[in-house]
C-alpha positions in Angstrom: 24.6 -80.0 10.9 21.6 -79.0 9.1 18.6 -78.5 11.5 16.4 -77.8 8.4 14.1 -81.1 8.3 13.8 -83.3 5.7 10.3 -82.8 4.0 8.7 -86.4 2.4 5.5 -86.5 0.8 3.4 -87.5 3.9 4.3 -84.1 5.6 4.8 -81.8 2.4 1.4 -80.1 2.8 1.4 -79.0 6.3 4.9 -78.3 7.0 5.0 -76.0 4.0 1.7 -75.2 5.7 3.8 -74.2 8.8 6.7 -72.5 6.8 4.4 -70.0 5.4 3.4 -68.8 8.8 6.7 -67.6 8.9 5.7 -65.5 5.9 5.3 -61.9 7.6 2.5 -59.9 4.9 0.3 -56.7 5.1 -3.3 -57.1 5.3 -5.5 -56.4 2.8 -9.7 -56.3 2.3 -9.9 -56.7 -1.5 -13.5 -56.0 -2.4 -15.7 -55.6 -5.9 -19.5 -55.5 -6.8 -21.7 -57.7 -8.6 -23.9 -57.3 -11.2 -26.9 -56.0 -9.1 -24.5 -54.3 -7.4 -24.3 -55.9 -3.7 -20.9 -55.4 -2.5 -18.7 -58.6 -2.4 -14.8 -59.2 0.1 -12.4 -61.0 1.6 -9.4 -60.5 3.6 -6.7 -61.8 1.9 -2.3 -61.8 2.4 -1.6 -63.1 -0.8 -1.1 -59.7 -3.0 2.1 -58.3 -5.0 3.5 -55.8 -6.8 4.3 -57.2 -10.0 6.0 -54.0 -11.9 5.6 -50.6 -11.4 5.6 -49.4 -14.9 2.8 -50.2 -15.6 1.6 -50.4 -12.2 0.1 -53.7 -12.2 -0.3 -56.0 -9.0 -0.8 -59.9 -8.5 -4.0 -61.5 -6.1 -4.4 -65.0 -5.2 -8.5 -66.1 -4.9 -9.6 -69.4 -4.2 -11.6 -70.3 -6.7 -14.4 -71.5 -4.0 -14.3 -67.4 -2.1 -17.7 -65.8 -2.6 -15.6 -63.0 -3.9 -14.2 -65.4 -7.0 -17.1 -65.2 -8.6 -18.4 -61.8 -9.2 -14.6 -59.9 -8.8 -13.9 -61.7 -12.0 -17.1 -61.2 -14.2 -17.3 -57.3 -12.7 -13.4 -57.4 -13.5 -12.9 -54.9 -11.5 -11.4 -54.8 -7.2 -10.5 -52.3 -5.1 -7.7 -53.6 -2.3 -7.5 -51.8 0.5 -4.7 -52.1 2.7 -5.4 -52.6 6.5 -4.4 -50.2 9.4 -3.7 -52.3 12.8 -6.7 -49.7 13.5 -8.6 -51.7 11.2 -7.7 -55.1 13.0 -11.8 -56.3 13.8 -12.6 -56.1 10.1 -10.3 -59.1 9.2 -12.6 -61.8 11.0 -15.9 -60.1 9.4 -13.9 -60.4 6.0 -13.0 -63.9 6.8 -15.5 -66.0 7.5 -17.2 -64.6 11.1 -19.9 -62.4 8.7 -21.0 -63.1 4.9 -22.4 -61.1 2.5 -23.3 -57.3 2.9 -22.8 -58.3 6.5 -19.3 -57.6 6.3 -19.5 -54.2 4.8 -21.5 -53.2 8.1 -18.7 -52.3 10.0 -16.0 -50.0 8.5 -16.2 -46.4 6.9 -17.4 -48.0 3.4 -17.8 -45.2 0.4 -18.4 -46.1 -3.3 -15.5 -45.1 -5.4 -17.3 -42.1 -7.8 -16.0 -43.3 -11.3 -17.0 -46.6 -11.2 -19.2 -47.5 -7.9 -16.4 -50.0 -5.9 -16.5 -49.9 -3.1 -14.1 -48.9 -0.2 -12.5 -48.8 3.0 -11.9 -44.9 3.8 -9.4 -44.2 5.9 -6.8 -47.7 4.7 -3.2 -47.6 4.8 -4.5 -47.2 1.3 -6.7 -48.5 -1.7 -6.0 -49.4 -5.4 -8.3 -49.6 -8.1 -7.2 -52.4 -10.4 -8.9 -53.7 -13.4 -8.5 -57.5 -14.3 -5.9 -58.6 -16.9 -5.2 -62.5 -16.4 -6.5 -64.8 -14.7 -4.3 -68.2 -14.3 -5.9 -71.0 -12.9 -3.1 -72.9 -10.0 -4.2 -75.8 -8.3 -6.8 -74.5 -5.5 -6.9 -70.2 -6.4 -6.9 -68.0 -9.4 -3.8 -66.0 -9.6 -5.3 -62.6 -11.1 -3.0 -60.1 -12.8 -4.4 -56.4 -12.7 -3.4 -52.9 -13.3 -3.7 -50.9 -11.2 -5.9 -47.6 -12.7 -6.3 -45.3 -9.3 -4.5 -45.3 -5.5 -5.5 -43.5 -2.8 -3.0 -43.0 -0.1 -2.7 -42.2 3.5 -0.3 -40.2 5.1 0.9 -42.7 7.3 2.8 -45.8 7.4 1.3 -48.3 9.6 0.4 -51.2 8.0 -1.7 -54.2 9.6 0.3 -57.6 9.6 -0.3 -61.1 9.1 2.8 -63.4 10.5 2.3 -66.9 12.8 -1.8 -67.1 12.1 -1.9 -63.8 14.9 -2.0 -59.9 14.0 0.6 -57.6 14.5 1.2 -53.9 13.7 4.7 -53.1 13.7 6.5 -54.1 16.7 2.9 -55.1 18.4 0.9 -57.8 18.2 -3.1 -55.8 18.2 -4.9 -58.9 18.0 
């Protein structure tokens, strides 16, 4: 007997949300600037590799997110892959703070080549250029070419699953 429940149209969205909570993902902060140099950022788990050759990623960003318009306008962004020691930043970039206040915590620096903000000491930083933007429902699926990568020696990603943050094997927040 199958223990899976059938999903009706009325429960599809809540059941889908519940199912996605079981899909563990690495936590990232996506950062960019606007034309005036103001920094913008958000926490995200919807980040995936597309191809290794050429190095290409995709991110999904809600079209109402404060990061969306500046990211699209600049056409460049940085994906900062977090370590467990960065867990307090997730709340700051998920609505506890807004605008420049999000960057008050953490060791934020500016990329020499293009001025993108990046989190020094992150698991890794991937500096990207937008290749395409496809609207899908409430979000934009953004395909980006990776231009530069900084990689930390240790492998210790911060993971999000079932509404909580985890280190590999341990809950941190």
